[in-house]
C-alpha positions as CSV (number, residue, x, y, z in Angstrom):
1,M,-130.1,-52.0,20.2
2,T,-133.5,-50.5,19.4
3,D,-136.0,-52.2,16.9
4,K,-136.6,-49.4,14.4
5,N,-140.1,-51.0,13.7
6,Y,-141.1,-50.7,17.4
7,H,-144.7,-49.3,18.0
8,P,-145.9,-48.8,21.7
9,G,-149.1,-50.1,22.6
10,L,-151.4,-52.0,20.6
11,E,-151.4,-50.5,16.9
12,G,-152.2,-53.0,14.3
13,V,-153.0,-55.8,16.7
14,V,-156.0,-58.0,16.4
15,A,-157.2,-58.7,19.8
16,A,-160.2,-61.0,19.0
17,E,-162.6,-61.9,16.0
18,T,-166.2,-62.0,16.4
19,R,-169.2,-62.1,14.0
20,L,-171.0,-59.7,16.6
21,S,-169.4,-56.5,15.6
22,R,-166.6,-55.0,13.5
23,V,-164.4,-52.1,14.2
24,N,-162.5,-49.9,11.8
25,G,-160.9,-47.0,13.7
26,Q,-159.2,-45.8,10.6
27,I,-162.2,-44.9,9.0
28,G,-164.5,-44.4,12.1
29,E,-166.7,-47.4,11.8
30,L,-168.5,-49.4,14.1
31,I,-170.6,-52.3,12.8
32,I,-173.2,-54.0,15.5
33,G,-174.8,-57.2,14.0
34,G,-174.0,-56.1,10.4
35,Y,-175.6,-52.5,11.0
36,P,-173.5,-49.6,11.1
37,L,-174.0,-47.8,14.4
38,E,-175.5,-44.8,13.1
39,E,-178.4,-46.9,11.8
40,L,-179.2,-48.3,15.4
41,A,-178.3,-45.5,17.5
42,G,-181.5,-43.4,18.7
43,R,-183.8,-45.7,16.3
44,V,-183.9,-49.0,18.3
45,A,-184.0,-50.0,21.9
46,S,-181.3,-51.6,23.9
47,E,-183.5,-54.6,24.1
48,E,-183.5,-54.8,20.4
49,V,-179.7,-54.6,20.0
50,A,-179.4,-57.5,22.4
51,Y,-182.1,-59.5,20.4
52,L,-179.9,-58.8,17.4
53,L,-176.7,-60.1,19.0
54,W,-178.5,-63.1,20.0
55,H,-180.4,-64.0,17.1
56,D,-178.5,-62.3,14.0
57,R,-181.7,-60.1,13.2
58,L,-183.7,-57.4,14.5
59,P,-187.0,-58.6,16.5
60,D,-190.5,-58.2,14.9
61,R,-193.1,-56.4,17.4
62,Q,-194.3,-59.5,19.2
63,E,-190.6,-60.8,19.8
64,L,-189.7,-57.4,21.4
65,V,-192.7,-57.7,23.6
66,D,-191.9,-61.2,24.4
67,L,-188.2,-60.1,25.1
68,R,-189.3,-57.3,27.5
69,G,-191.7,-59.5,29.4
70,Q,-188.7,-62.1,30.0
71,L,-186.3,-59.4,31.0
72,A,-188.7,-58.0,33.4
73,Q,-189.1,-61.6,35.0
74,A,-185.3,-61.8,35.3
75,R,-184.5,-58.2,36.7
76,R,-184.7,-59.0,40.4
77,L,-180.9,-58.7,41.6
78,P,-179.6,-61.8,43.4
79,E,-179.4,-61.5,47.4
80,A,-175.5,-62.1,46.9
81,T,-175.4,-58.9,44.7
82,L,-176.9,-57.0,47.3
83,D,-174.9,-58.1,50.1
84,L,-171.6,-57.5,48.3
85,L,-172.9,-54.0,47.4
86,R,-173.9,-53.2,51.2
87,A,-170.4,-54.3,52.1
88,A,-168.9,-52.1,49.4
89,A,-170.8,-49.4,50.8
90,A,-169.6,-49.9,54.2
91,A,-166.0,-49.9,53.0
92,Q,-166.4,-46.8,51.2
93,V,-165.3,-48.7,47.8
94,S,-165.2,-46.5,44.9
95,V,-168.3,-46.5,42.6
96,M,-166.2,-48.0,39.6
97,D,-165.0,-50.9,42.0
98,A,-168.7,-51.5,43.3
99,L,-169.9,-51.8,39.9
100,R,-167.1,-54.1,38.5
101,M,-167.5,-56.4,41.7
102,G,-171.5,-56.2,41.4
103,A,-171.6,-57.0,37.7
104,G,-169.8,-60.3,38.5
105,T,-172.4,-61.6,40.7
106,L,-175.5,-61.0,38.7
107,N,-175.8,-64.5,37.7
108,L,-174.7,-66.4,40.9
109,D,-178.3,-67.5,41.6
110,L,-178.7,-69.2,38.1
111,R,-178.0,-72.5,37.2
112,E,-179.8,-72.5,33.9
113,E,-178.3,-72.8,30.5
114,R,-176.0,-69.8,29.2
115,N,-178.8,-68.1,27.4
116,Q,-180.6,-67.8,30.4
117,Q,-177.7,-66.4,32.3
118,A,-177.2,-63.9,29.3
119,L,-180.7,-63.0,29.7
120,A,-180.4,-62.4,33.4
121,I,-177.4,-60.3,33.2
122,V,-179.0,-58.1,30.4
123,A,-181.9,-57.6,32.6
124,R,-180.1,-56.9,36.0
125,L,-177.2,-54.7,34.8
126,P,-179.4,-51.7,34.4
127,K,-180.7,-52.0,38.0
128,L,-176.9,-52.3,39.2
129,L,-176.0,-49.1,37.5
130,P,-177.9,-46.8,39.7
131,L,-177.2,-48.5,42.8
132,T,-173.3,-47.7,42.1
133,G,-174.0,-44.4,40.4
134,A,-171.7,-41.1,41.5
135,C,-173.5,-38.4,43.1
136,G,-171.5,-35.7,42.1
137,K,-167.8,-34.2,41.9
138,G,-165.7,-36.0,44.4
139,K,-168.7,-37.7,45.8
140,N,-168.3,-41.2,44.2
141,R,-169.0,-43.5,47.1
142,L,-171.6,-45.9,47.3
143,R,-174.5,-45.7,49.8
144,L,-177.6,-48.0,49.9
145,N,-180.7,-47.4,51.7
146,R,-180.7,-50.4,54.0
147,A,-184.3,-50.2,55.0
148,S,-185.5,-50.8,51.3
149,V,-185.7,-54.5,49.8
150,T,-184.2,-53.0,46.8
151,P,-181.7,-50.6,47.9
152,R,-181.5,-47.1,46.3
153,T,-178.6,-44.9,45.9
154,T,-178.7,-41.9,48.3
155,C,-176.5,-39.0,47.9
156,T,-174.7,-36.8,50.5
157,C,-174.2,-33.9,47.7
């Protein structure tokens, strides 16, 4: 027997509820922290959006300066992340797999409270992305410059 009400996929299924955002695909609406995406895109920096999601409001000028300073202090990647990326490069792991694995290690060196871990992840993820970046069509393998303290992506394109 076939259920006439069967719909493949997750049509109409609510996967989660959050105060942070709301998506209405029917009308093409994305609300982030109470703001329509169009009001944020191109007008606020990523750090301001992180602050909005953490504090339910956009930062004032001094709060943004303070947040940027905290992010800069937390930006150094853990040695475990660099070791994992070196191993991934040696094994010629795909860029997406290296990014996925590396992202999971960004807070391994932290024992601080959850807010500090979140801050460190937000600070470190932009450093991780170039290390795992693709260098062109068909050339999506990670290579690290082993001589540098902070490895750089090199391209054989």
